[in-house]
C-alpha positions, -999 to +999 in steps of 0.1 A: +762-211+461+773-222+493+749-221+522+772-194+545+767-180+579+747-152+567+723-176+548+718-198+581+712-166+602+686-151+577+671-187+573+668-191+611+652-155+615+627-163+590+620-195+607+616-181+642+592-154+626+572-183+609+570-200+643+557-170+660+532-165+634+518-203+633+519-201+671+498-169+674+475-183+647+467-214+665+461-193+697+438-168+679+424-137+693+399-150+719+404-157+753+432-181+757+436-203+788+473-211+795+463-239+817+438-257+793+458-250+761+469-280+741+505-272+742+518-302+722+496-293+691+506-255+695+541-262+698+540-293+670+522-273+644+545-240+651+576-263+648+565-279+617+559-244+602+593-234+613+609-265+595+589-258+564+602-223+564+638-237+566+632-261+539+619-234+516+649-214+524+673-241+514+652-248+481+652-211+472+690-208+476+692-221+440+719-250+450+732-265+420+728-260+383+698-241+368+672-262+345+681-295+361+660-312+385+684-322+410+719-315+421+736-344+398+754-333+372+741-343+335+762-366+315 
């Protein structure tokens, strides 16, 4: 399987949703003070979640032969 344009578009959409979910989870449902927020932590955790989402998409794409632990061909 190749990582096509459609794959990257779908993976990107999932990563954006994951970013938004993580951001909203960190903000919480309580009163949010824009001026006092720890923006570095909010963006850092949200970006990390988005990167993990992209990595999950790549791993789940089943690149390589099934049943082998890597992309290296068996002799």
